[in-house]
C-alpha positions as a Markdown table, in Angstrom:
| # | Residue | x | y | z |
|---|---|---|---|---|
| 1 | Unk | 3.0 | -1.6 | -5.7 |
| 2 | Unk | 0.4 | -2.9 | -8.4 |
| 3 | Unk | 0.7 | -6.2 | -9.1 |
| 4 | Unk | -1.5 | -9.0 | -12.0 |
| 5 | Unk | -2.7 | -10.9 | -9.2 |
| 6 | Unk | -3.2 | -10.6 | -5.4 |
| 7 | Unk | -0.8 | -13.0 | -3.6 |
| 8 | Unk | 2.5 | -14.3 | -4.6 |
| 9 | Unk | 3.9 | -17.0 | -2.1 |
| 10 | Unk | 7.5 | -16.3 | -2.9 |
| 11 | Unk | 9.4 | -20.0 | -3.9 |
| 12 | Unk | 11.3 | -19.8 | -0.3 |
| 13 | Unk | 10.6 | -21.3 | 3.2 |
| 14 | Unk | 12.7 | -20.2 | 6.1 |
| 15 | Unk | 13.5 | -22.2 | 9.6 |
| 16 | Unk | 10.4 | -21.2 | 11.5 |
| 17 | Unk | 12.9 | -22.0 | 14.6 |
| 18 | Unk | 15.7 | -20.3 | 13.9 |
| 19 | Unk | 13.4 | -17.6 | 13.2 |
| 20 | Unk | 12.0 | -16.8 | 16.3 |
| 21 | Unk | 14.9 | -17.6 | 18.6 |
| 22 | Unk | 16.2 | -14.1 | 17.0 |
| 23 | Unk | 13.0 | -12.4 | 17.2 |
| 24 | Unk | 12.9 | -13.9 | 21.1 |
| 25 | Unk | 16.1 | -12.1 | 22.6 |
| 26 | Unk | 14.7 | -8.1 | 22.1 |
| 27 | Unk | 13.3 | -6.7 | 25.2 |
| 28 | Unk | 9.9 | -4.7 | 25.0 |
| 29 | Unk | 11.9 | -1.5 | 24.9 |
| 30 | Unk | 13.6 | -2.6 | 21.6 |
| 31 | Unk | 10.0 | -2.2 | 20.0 |
| 32 | Unk | 8.3 | 1.2 | 18.5 |
| 33 | Unk | 5.0 | 2.1 | 18.9 |
| 34 | Unk | 3.0 | 2.7 | 15.3 |
| 35 | Unk | 3.8 | 6.1 | 14.2 |
| 36 | Unk | 0.7 | 6.9 | 13.8 |
| 37 | Unk | -0.7 | 5.3 | 17.1 |
| 38 | Unk | -2.7 | 2.6 | 15.5 |
| 39 | Unk | -3.5 | 0.2 | 19.1 |
| 40 | Unk | -1.8 | -3.0 | 19.1 |
| 41 | Unk | 0.7 | -1.9 | 16.2 |
| 42 | Unk | 4.3 | -1.8 | 17.3 |
| 43 | Unk | 7.2 | -2.9 | 15.0 |
| 44 | Unk | 11.4 | -3.4 | 15.8 |
| 45 | Unk | 13.4 | -1.5 | 13.1 |
| 46 | Unk | 15.7 | -3.2 | 11.2 |
| 47 | Unk | 17.2 | -0.9 | 8.3 |
| 48 | Unk | 15.7 | 2.7 | 8.6 |
| 49 | Unk | 17.3 | 6.2 | 7.2 |
| 50 | Unk | 21.0 | 6.4 | 8.6 |
| 51 | Unk | 20.7 | 2.6 | 10.5 |
| 52 | Unk | 18.5 | 4.8 | 13.6 |
| 53 | Unk | 15.4 | 4.4 | 15.1 |
| 54 | Unk | 13.0 | 6.4 | 13.3 |
| 55 | Unk | 9.6 | 5.7 | 10.7 |
| 56 | Unk | 11.5 | 8.0 | 7.6 |
| 57 | Unk | 10.9 | 7.0 | 4.3 |
| 58 | Unk | 14.0 | 9.4 | 2.0 |
| 59 | Unk | 17.1 | 8.9 | 2.9 |
| 60 | Unk | 20.2 | 6.4 | 2.6 |
| 61 | Unk | 18.9 | 3.0 | 4.5 |
| 62 | Unk | 21.6 | 1.6 | 6.9 |
| 63 | Unk | 20.8 | -1.4 | 9.1 |
| 64 | Unk | 20.3 | -0.5 | 12.6 |
| 65 | Unk | 22.1 | -2.6 | 15.6 |
| 66 | Unk | 19.3 | -4.7 | 15.8 |
| 67 | Unk | 19.6 | -6.2 | 13.0 |
| 68 | Unk | 23.6 | -7.0 | 13.3 |
| 69 | Unk | 22.3 | -8.8 | 16.1 |
| 70 | Unk | 20.2 | -11.2 | 13.7 |
| 71 | Unk | 22.5 | -13.3 | 11.3 |
| 72 | Unk | 19.7 | -15.3 | 9.8 |
| 73 | Unk | 17.6 | -12.5 | 9.1 |
| 74 | Unk | 20.8 | -10.8 | 7.0 |
| 75 | Unk | 20.4 | -14.3 | 5.4 |
| 76 | Unk | 16.7 | -14.3 | 4.6 |
| 77 | Unk | 17.3 | -10.7 | 3.1 |
| 78 | Unk | 19.8 | -12.0 | 1.2 |
| 79 | Unk | 18.2 | -14.8 | -0.4 |
| 80 | Unk | 16.2 | -12.6 | -2.4 |
| 81 | Unk | 18.8 | -10.9 | -4.0 |
| 82 | Unk | 17.4 | -7.1 | -4.2 |
| 83 | Unk | 18.2 | -3.9 | -3.0 |
| 84 | Unk | 16.8 | -3.6 | 0.6 |
| 85 | Unk | 14.6 | -0.9 | 1.8 |
| 86 | Unk | 12.7 | 0.2 | 4.9 |
| 87 | Unk | 12.8 | -2.8 | 6.8 |
| 88 | Unk | 11.5 | -4.1 | 10.1 |
| 89 | Unk | 9.6 | -6.8 | 12.6 |
| 90 | Unk | 5.8 | -5.5 | 12.7 |
| 91 | Unk | 3.8 | -7.4 | 15.7 |
| 92 | Unk | 0.0 | -7.1 | 15.6 |
| 93 | Unk | -1.1 | -8.0 | 18.9 |
| 94 | Unk | -3.9 | -10.5 | 19.5 |
| 95 | Unk | -7.6 | -9.2 | 18.7 |
| 96 | Unk | -6.3 | -6.1 | 16.9 |
| 97 | Unk | -6.4 | -5.4 | 13.2 |
| 98 | Unk | -4.2 | -3.7 | 10.3 |
| 99 | Unk | -7.3 | -0.8 | 9.4 |
| 100 | Unk | -8.2 | -1.3 | 5.7 |
| 101 | Unk | -6.2 | 0.8 | 3.5 |
| 102 | Unk | -3.8 | 1.3 | 0.2 |
| 103 | Unk | -0.7 | 2.5 | -0.3 |
| 104 | Unk | -0.5 | 5.8 | -1.9 |
| 105 | Unk | 2.5 | 7.3 | -0.5 |
| 106 | Unk | 5.4 | 8.1 | -3.1 |
| 107 | Unk | 7.3 | 5.5 | -1.3 |
| 108 | Unk | 5.0 | 2.8 | -2.3 |
| 109 | Unk | 4.6 | 3.3 | -6.3 |
| 110 | Unk | 7.4 | 1.0 | -7.2 |
| 111 | Unk | 8.0 | -0.9 | -4.2 |
| 112 | Unk | 6.8 | -3.8 | -2.6 |
| 113 | Unk | 6.6 | -5.1 | 0.4 |
| 114 | Unk | 8.1 | -8.8 | 1.2 |
| 115 | Unk | 6.0 | -10.5 | 4.5 |
| 116 | Unk | 8.1 | -13.5 | 6.4 |
| 117 | Unk | 5.9 | -14.5 | 8.9 |
| 118 | Unk | 7.4 | -15.9 | 12.3 |
| 119 | Unk | 4.9 | -16.2 | 14.9 |
| 120 | Unk | 1.3 | -16.5 | 13.8 |
| 121 | Unk | -1.8 | -18.5 | 14.6 |
| 122 | Unk | -4.4 | -19.9 | 12.1 |
| 123 | Unk | -6.7 | -17.4 | 13.1 |
| 124 | Unk | -4.7 | -14.5 | 11.6 |
| 125 | Unk | -6.7 | -13.5 | 8.3 |
| 126 | Unk | -4.8 | -11.6 | 5.7 |
| 127 | Unk | -7.1 | -9.9 | 2.8 |
| 128 | Unk | -6.6 | -8.0 | -0.3 |
| 129 | Unk | -8.9 | -6.9 | -2.5 |
| 130 | Unk | -11.7 | -9.9 | -2.5 |
| 131 | Unk | -8.9 | -12.6 | -2.0 |
| 132 | Unk | -7.8 | -13.6 | 1.6 |
| 133 | Unk | -5.0 | -15.8 | 3.1 |
| 134 | Unk | -3.4 | -16.9 | 6.3 |
| 135 | Unk | 0.6 | -16.8 | 5.9 |
| 136 | Unk | 1.9 | -19.8 | 7.1 |
| 137 | Unk | 5.4 | -19.6 | 9.2 |
| 138 | Unk | 8.7 | -19.5 | 7.7 |
| 139 | Unk | 6.6 | -18.6 | 4.2 |
| 140 | Unk | 7.2 | -15.4 | 2.1 |
| 141 | Unk | 5.0 | -13.4 | 0.2 |
| 142 | Unk | 4.0 | -10.0 | -1.5 |
| 143 | Unk | 0.9 | -8.6 | -2.3 |
| 144 | Unk | -0.8 | -5.9 | -4.4 |
| 145 | Unk | -1.1 | -3.0 | -2.4 |
| 146 | Unk | -3.0 | -0.8 | -4.7 |
| 147 | Unk | -5.7 | -2.7 | -3.5 |
| 148 | Unk | -7.9 | -2.3 | -0.2 |
| 149 | Unk | -6.0 | -4.5 | 2.5 |
| 150 | Unk | -5.9 | -5.4 | 6.0 |
| 151 | Unk | -5.2 | -7.5 | 8.4 |
| 152 | Unk | -7.3 | -9.4 | 11.4 |
| 153 | Unk | -5.6 | -11.2 | 14.1 |
| 154 | Unk | -8.6 | -13.5 | 15.6 |
| 155 | Unk | -6.0 | -15.8 | 17.2 |
| 156 | Unk | -4.3 | -16.5 | 20.2 |
| 157 | Unk | -0.7 | -14.6 | 20.1 |
| 158 | Unk | 0.8 | -11.4 | 19.0 |
| 159 | Unk | 1.7 | -11.9 | 15.5 |
| 160 | Unk | 5.2 | -11.2 | 14.2 |
| 161 | Unk | 6.4 | -10.7 | 10.6 |
| 162 | Unk | 9.6 | -9.7 | 9.3 |
| 163 | Unk | 9.1 | -6.9 | 6.8 |
| 164 | Unk | 11.3 | -6.1 | 4.0 |
| 165 | Unk | 10.4 | -3.2 | 1.1 |
| 166 | Unk | 11.8 | -3.3 | -1.8 |
| 167 | Unk | 12.0 | -2.4 | -5.5 |
| 168 | Unk | 12.9 | -5.5 | -6.8 |
| 169 | Unk | 15.8 | -6.7 | -9.2 |
| 170 | Unk | 15.6 | -8.5 | -12.4 |
| 171 | Unk | 16.5 | -11.3 | -10.2 |
| 172 | Unk | 13.6 | -10.8 | -7.5 |
| 173 | Unk | 10.6 | -10.2 | -10.1 |
| 174 | Unk | 11.8 | -13.5 | -11.9 |
| 175 | Unk | 11.1 | -15.5 | -8.6 |
| 176 | Unk | 7.2 | -14.5 | -9.5 |
| 177 | Unk | 7.3 | -17.3 | -12.4 |
| 178 | Unk | 8.1 | -20.1 | -9.4 |
| 179 | Unk | 5.6 | -18.4 | -7.0 |
| 180 | Unk | 2.4 | -20.0 | -5.8 |
| 181 | Unk | -1.2 | -18.0 | -6.1 |
| 182 | Unk | -4.6 | -18.3 | -4.9 |
| 183 | Unk | -5.6 | -19.7 | -8.0 |
| 184 | Unk | -3.5 | -22.7 | -8.2 |
| 185 | Unk | -3.8 | -26.2 | -6.4 |
| 186 | Unk | -3.0 | -25.7 | -2.2 |
| 187 | Unk | -1.3 | -29.4 | -2.6 |
| 188 | Unk | 1.3 | -27.2 | -4.9 |
| 189 | Unk | 1.7 | -24.3 | -2.3 |
| 190 | Unk | 5.3 | -25.7 | -1.2 |
| 191 | Unk | 6.4 | -28.2 | -4.3 |
| 192 | Unk | 8.3 | -25.3 | -5.6 |
| 193 | Unk | 9.5 | -23.9 | -2.2 |
| 194 | Unk | 13.1 | -24.1 | -1.5 |
| 195 | Unk | 14.6 | -24.8 | 2.1 |
| 196 | Unk | 17.1 | -22.1 | 3.3 |
| 197 | Unk | 18.7 | -23.4 | 6.9 |
| 198 | Unk | 20.0 | -21.0 | 9.1 |
| 199 | Unk | 24.1 | -21.2 | 8.3 |
| 200 | Unk | 26.5 | -20.8 | 11.4 |
| 201 | Unk | 29.4 | -18.1 | 10.9 |
| 202 | Unk | 27.6 | -16.6 | 7.3 |
| 203 | Unk | 27.6 | -12.8 | 7.0 |
| 204 | Unk | 26.1 | -11.8 | 3.4 |
| 205 | Unk | 26.5 | -8.6 | 2.1 |
| 206 | Unk | 23.6 | -7.0 | 1.4 |
| 207 | Unk | 22.5 | -3.9 | -1.1 |
| 208 | Unk | 20.5 | -1.1 | 0.3 |
| 209 | Unk | 18.9 | 2.3 | -0.8 |
| 210 | Unk | 20.7 | 4.7 | -0.9 |
| 211 | Unk | 19.5 | 7.4 | -3.6 |
| 212 | Unk | 15.2 | 7.4 | -3.0 |
| 213 | Unk | 14.7 | 10.9 | -2.9 |
| 214 | Unk | 14.2 | 12.8 | -6.2 |
| 215 | Unk | 13.3 | 16.8 | -5.5 |
| 216 | Unk | 11.2 | 16.1 | -8.4 |
| 217 | Unk | 10.3 | 13.5 | -10.9 |
| 218 | Unk | 11.9 | 13.9 | -14.5 |
| 219 | Unk | 9.4 | 14.5 | -17.5 |
| 220 | Unk | 9.6 | 10.3 | -18.2 |
| 221 | Unk | 8.7 | 9.4 | -14.8 |
| 222 | Unk | 6.1 | 11.6 | -14.9 |
| 223 | Unk | 4.5 | 10.8 | -18.2 |
| 224 | Unk | 4.9 | 6.9 | -16.8 |
| 225 | Unk | 3.3 | 7.7 | -14.0 |
| 226 | Unk | 0.4 | 9.5 | -15.8 |
| 227 | Unk | -0.2 | 7.3 | -18.4 |
| 228 | Unk | -0.6 | 4.5 | -15.7 |
| 229 | Unk | -3.6 | 7.2 | -14.2 |
| 230 | Unk | -5.4 | 7.3 | -17.6 |
| 231 | Unk | -5.6 | 3.7 | -18.0 |
| 232 | Unk | -7.7 | 4.1 | -14.5 |
| 233 | Unk | -9.9 | 6.3 | -15.2 |
| 234 | Unk | -10.5 | 5.1 | -18.9 |
| 235 | Unk | -12.5 | 1.7 | -17.0 |
| 236 | Unk | -15.1 | 3.8 | -15.9 |
| 237 | Unk | -14.6 | 6.8 | -19.5 |
| 238 | Unk | -17.9 | 4.8 | -21.4 |
| 239 | Unk | -19.9 | 6.4 | -18.4 |
| 240 | Unk | -18.9 | 10.2 | -19.3 |
| 241 | Unk | -17.2 | 10.5 | -22.3 |
| 242 | Unk | -17.2 | 14.1 | -22.6 |
| 243 | Unk | -16.1 | 14.8 | -18.9 |
| 244 | Unk | -12.5 | 12.0 | -20.0 |
| 245 | Unk | -11.9 | 14.5 | -22.6 |
| 246 | Unk | -11.6 | 17.2 | -20.3 |
| 247 | Unk | -9.4 | 15.4 | -18.0 |
| 248 | Unk | -7.2 | 13.8 | -21.0 |
| 249 | Unk | -6.6 | 17.4 | -21.9 |
| 250 | Unk | -5.8 | 18.6 | -18.5 |
| 251 | Unk | -2.9 | 15.6 | -18.2 |
| 252 | Unk | -1.7 | 16.8 | -21.6 |
| 253 | Unk | -1.4 | 20.2 | -20.1 |
| 254 | Unk | -0.1 | 19.4 | -17.2 |
| 255 | Unk | 2.5 | 17.1 | -19.0 |
| 256 | Unk | 3.7 | 19.8 | -21.4 |
| 257 | Unk | 4.2 | 22.3 | -18.4 |
| 258 | Unk | 6.4 | 19.8 | -16.6 |
| 259 | Unk | 8.7 | 18.7 | -19.2 |
| 260 | Unk | 9.2 | 22.8 | -19.8 |
| 261 | Unk | 9.9 | 23.3 | -16.1 |
| 262 | Unk | 12.2 | 20.7 | -15.7 |
| 263 | Unk | 13.6 | 22.0 | -18.8 |
| 264 | Unk | 14.4 | 25.6 | -17.6 |
| 265 | Unk | 15.4 | 24.6 | -13.8 |
| 266 | Unk | 16.6 | 21.0 | -14.0 |
| 267 | Unk | 16.3 | 18.9 | -11.3 |
| 268 | Unk | 17.3 | 21.8 | -8.2 |
| 269 | Unk | 14.5 | 21.6 | -6.2 |
| 270 | Unk | 14.8 | 25.3 | -5.1 |
| 271 | Unk | 12.0 | 27.8 | -4.0 |
| 272 | Unk | 11.5 | 29.1 | -7.5 |
| 273 | Unk | 11.1 | 25.7 | -9.4 |
| 274 | Unk | 8.9 | 24.2 | -5.6 |
| 275 | Unk | 6.4 | 27.2 | -6.4 |
| 276 | Unk | 6.5 | 26.8 | -10.3 |
| 277 | Unk | 5.4 | 23.3 | -10.0 |
| 278 | Unk | 3.0 | 24.5 | -7.5 |
| 279 | Unk | 1.0 | 26.5 | -9.8 |
| 280 | Unk | 1.3 | 23.7 | -12.3 |
| 281 | Unk | -0.7 | 21.5 | -10.0 |
| 282 | Unk | -3.2 | 24.5 | -9.6 |
| 283 | Unk | -4.0 | 24.2 | -13.2 |
| 284 | Unk | -4.2 | 20.8 | -13.3 |
| 285 | Unk | -6.4 | 21.1 | -10.7 |
| 286 | Unk | -8.6 | 23.9 | -12.5 |
| 287 | Unk | -8.3 | 22.0 | -16.0 |
| 288 | Unk | -9.4 | 18.6 | -14.5 |
| 289 | Unk | -12.2 | 19.5 | -11.9 |
| 290 | Unk | -13.4 | 16.7 | -9.4 |
| 291 | Unk | -12.6 | 13.1 | -9.8 |
| 292 | Unk | -14.5 | 12.1 | -12.8 |
| 293 | Unk | -16.2 | 9.1 | -11.2 |
| 294 | Unk | -17.0 | 11.3 | -8.1 |
| 295 | Unk | -19.9 | 12.3 | -10.2 |
| 296 | Unk | -21.0 | 8.9 | -10.5 |
| 297 | Unk | -24.0 | 7.4 | -8.5 |
| 298 | Unk | -22.5 | 5.7 | -5.0 |
| 299 | Unk | -19.1 | 7.3 | -5.4 |
| 300 | Unk | -20.0 | 11.0 | -4.0 |
| 301 | Unk | -20.4 | 9.6 | -0.3 |
| 302 | Unk | -17.4 | 9.2 | 1.5 |
| 303 | Unk | -18.2 | 7.8 | 4.7 |
| 304 | Unk | -20.2 | 5.1 | 3.5 |
| 305 | Unk | -18.0 | 4.0 | 0.8 |
| 306 | Unk | -14.8 | 4.0 | 3.7 |
| 307 | Unk | -17.7 | 2.2 | 5.6 |
| 308 | Unk | -19.1 | -0.4 | 2.5 |
| 309 | Unk | -15.6 | -0.7 | 0.8 |
| 310 | Unk | -13.3 | -3.9 | 0.3 |
| 311 | Unk | -16.4 | -6.0 | -0.5 |
| 312 | Unk | -16.4 | -6.7 | 3.7 |
| 313 | Unk | -20.1 | -6.5 | 4.7 |
| 314 | Unk | -22.0 | -9.2 | 6.2 |
| 315 | Unk | -24.0 | -10.9 | 3.5 |
| 316 | Unk | -23.2 | -9.0 | 0.6 |
| 317 | Unk | -25.8 | -10.3 | -3.0 |
| 318 | Unk | -24.7 | -12.1 | -5.4 |
| 319 | Unk | -26.4 | -11.9 | -9.0 |
| 320 | Unk | -25.3 | -13.8 | -12.2 |
| 321 | Unk | -21.8 | -14.7 | -12.9 |
| 322 | Unk | -21.0 | -13.0 | -9.7 |
| 323 | Unk | -21.5 | -16.8 | -7.3 |
| 324 | Unk | -18.1 | -16.9 | -6.2 |
| 325 | Unk | -16.8 | -13.3 | -6.0 |
| 326 | Unk | -20.0 | -13.3 | -3.6 |
| 327 | Unk | -18.6 | -16.5 | -1.7 |
| 328 | Unk | -15.5 | -15.1 | -1.2 |
| 329 | Unk | -16.8 | -11.9 | 0.4 |
| 330 | Unk | -18.9 | -13.9 | 2.7 |
| 331 | Unk | -16.2 | -15.4 | 4.4 |
| 332 | Unk | -14.7 | -11.9 | 5.4 |
| 333 | Unk | -15.3 | -10.4 | 8.6 |
| 334 | Unk | -17.5 | -7.3 | 9.5 |
| 335 | Unk | -15.5 | -4.5 | 9.8 |
| 336 | Unk | -17.3 | -1.9 | 9.8 |
| 337 | Unk | -19.8 | -1.9 | 12.9 |
| 338 | Unk | -23.5 | -0.5 | 12.1 |
| 339 | Unk | -24.7 | 1.7 | 15.0 |
| 340 | Unk | -28.0 | 1.5 | 13.6 |
| 341 | Unk | -27.4 | -2.4 | 14.2 |
| 342 | Unk | -28.3 | -1.8 | 17.5 |
| 343 | Unk | -25.8 | -1.9 | 21.2 |
| 344 | Unk | -24.1 | -5.0 | 19.3 |
| 345 | Unk | -23.2 | -3.3 | 16.1 |
| 346 | Unk | -23.3 | -5.8 | 13.0 |
| 347 | Unk | -23.2 | -5.4 | 9.6 |
| 348 | Unk | -25.6 | -4.2 | 6.9 |
| 349 | Unk | -25.4 | -5.5 | 3.3 |
| 350 | Unk | -24.4 | -2.8 | 1.0 |
| 351 | Unk | -27.2 | -0.8 | -1.0 |
| 352 | Unk | -27.2 | 0.2 | -4.5 |
| 353 | Unk | -27.0 | 3.7 | -4.2 |
| 354 | Unk | -30.4 | 3.8 | -6.6 |
| 355 | Unk | -31.9 | 0.8 | -3.8 |
| 356 | Unk | -31.6 | -2.7 | -3.8 |
| 357 | Unk | -28.9 | -4.6 | -2.7 |
| 358 | Unk | -25.6 | -3.9 | -4.7 |
| 359 | Unk | -23.5 | -7.3 | -5.9 |
| 360 | Unk | -19.7 | -8.0 | -5.1 |
| 361 | Unk | -19.2 | -6.2 | -9.2 |
| 362 | Unk | -20.6 | -2.9 | -8.0 |
| 363 | Unk | -18.3 | -2.8 | -5.1 |
| 364 | Unk | -15.0 | -3.6 | -6.9 |
| 365 | Unk | -15.9 | -0.8 | -9.8 |
| 366 | Unk | -16.8 | 1.7 | -6.1 |
| 367 | Unk | -13.6 | 0.6 | -4.9 |
| 368 | Unk | -11.5 | 1.1 | -8.0 |
| 369 | Unk | -13.1 | 4.4 | -8.3 |
| 370 | Unk | -12.4 | 5.6 | -5.0 |
| 371 | Unk | -8.7 | 4.7 | -5.3 |
| 372 | Unk | -8.2 | 6.2 | -8.5 |
| 373 | Unk | -10.0 | 9.7 | -7.0 |
| 374 | Unk | -7.4 | 9.9 | -4.0 |
| 375 | Unk | -4.2 | 9.1 | -7.0 |
| 376 | Unk | -6.2 | 11.6 | -9.2 |
| 377 | Unk | -6.2 | 14.3 | -6.9 |
| 378 | Unk | -2.6 | 13.9 | -6.0 |
| 379 | Unk | -0.8 | 13.4 | -9.1 |
| 380 | Unk | 0.9 | 16.6 | -9.4 |
| 381 | Unk | 2.3 | 16.0 | -6.0 |
| 382 | Unk | 3.4 | 12.5 | -6.8 |
| 383 | Unk | 6.3 | 13.8 | -8.9 |
| 384 | Unk | 7.5 | 16.9 | -6.4 |
| 385 | Unk | 9.1 | 16.2 | -3.3 |
| 386 | Unk | 10.1 | 19.4 | -3.3 |
| 387 | Unk | 6.5 | 21.2 | -3.7 |
| 388 | Unk | 5.6 | 19.4 | -0.3 |
| 389 | Unk | 8.3 | 20.4 | 1.7 |
| 390 | Unk | 8.1 | 24.0 | 0.8 |
| 391 | Unk | 4.5 | 24.0 | 1.3 |
| 392 | Unk | 5.0 | 21.9 | 4.4 |
| 393 | Unk | 7.3 | 25.0 | 5.9 |
| 394 | Unk | 4.9 | 27.9 | 5.5 |
| 395 | Unk | 1.9 | 26.0 | 6.4 |
| 396 | Unk | 0.5 | 24.7 | 10.1 |
| 397 | Unk | -0.6 | 20.9 | 10.5 |
| 398 | Unk | -3.8 | 21.9 | 11.2 |
| 399 | Unk | -4.8 | 24.7 | 8.7 |
| 400 | Unk | -6.9 | 23.2 | 5.9 |
| 401 | Unk | -6.3 | 21.7 | 2.7 |
| 402 | Unk | -6.1 | 23.7 | -0.9 |
| 403 | Unk | -8.9 | 21.7 | -3.5 |
| 404 | Unk | -5.8 | 21.4 | -5.2 |
| 405 | Unk | -4.5 | 18.2 | -3.4 |
| 406 | Unk | -0.8 | 19.4 | -3.1 |
| 407 | Unk | -1.1 | 19.6 | 0.4 |
| 408 | Unk | 1.5 | 16.8 | 2.0 |
| 409 | Unk | -0.6 | 17.2 | 5.8 |
| 410 | Unk | -4.1 | 16.8 | 4.7 |
| 411 | Unk | -6.5 | 16.3 | 1.7 |
| 412 | Unk | -9.8 | 16.4 | 1.0 |
| 413 | Unk | -9.9 | 12.1 | 1.2 |
| 414 | Unk | -8.5 | 9.9 | 4.1 |
| 415 | Unk | -4.9 | 10.2 | 4.5 |
| 416 | Unk | -2.9 | 6.9 | 3.8 |
| 417 | Unk | -1.6 | 5.2 | 6.9 |
| 418 | Unk | 1.9 | 5.6 | 7.5 |
| 419 | Unk | 3.4 | 2.0 | 7.3 |
């Protein structure tokens, strides 16, 4: 979910020793590898679809038997006064990392992920956008998953966080007014935090997601999504006003077609509606063409953009008022070794496509272009799970992606991580 700032430390502090005790009761066999096989990433499933051992996003969420063995975890979850979604312990081995990515899956459009560090080390670094933080044991954090983010465990212990997904009730979002952010003085970090002790024998009643997988989004929901994406694209409109006028017309046409198909078929998810929505998406891509910012210099080379995205190269140049941002950029670790730098790899400064070192302000612009490009390519798909299911059943996973961006299996741009 997009947030107004990169990080928010929520106003709670939890009993670290109790959190560790409930974590240490589990055997190695209770942990599951990352669903995409990323080395050093594993999870212990606490809340899942039907309370079973799975990595699914859509379906009725229920506690697993493992959560039943953790009364304090349940008390921690209840503190946030919200409806609980997919939740787990997430472990990151020493020396491993959560690779840089941003969250685009339908599940993340209106959900945040609460992190409660249990076992960590000062060498564990959480990076989001141009900011970095070390989340200390017993704290609670949320962050802007709309931006590129990654985690590097440069410490001496395996990092373990309790992670809770939620859309957030009004009471939950009210917590942000009392939360600490990176713009505030460090000495105020704990000023508003309320300590939550373990209460022996207390078993709170938790609320879990049950209906989280509409087959088709209603027109009003799609209108909202398209409005948000148009605002993102609008930041680049001054460069190519005529091109963006074409894109705006394509959005309007998609909205009209979507609304009429909804009125004709309703939210049935049936075969005829799925086929009609697929055609609707095809027409959108034909009208809109490629992502407008893909025609801006420096955005088209996806390999270079991925290697140099996030502003995390070794020595970013600074220019004008970007001095503070440049200082932040130098603190970020080099994540993309350069094969041309010699046997030990290394980092090279990002380059402006027209030559010369590129400032962080350009990289922020380039990163935003690539993020909106991915959302642009998948816009029709974001509102139609039925389209995804229908096309997935009729196409091999190894088949190439169509130009429409509607394929649930592959895409012209890198596929977001499954987390």
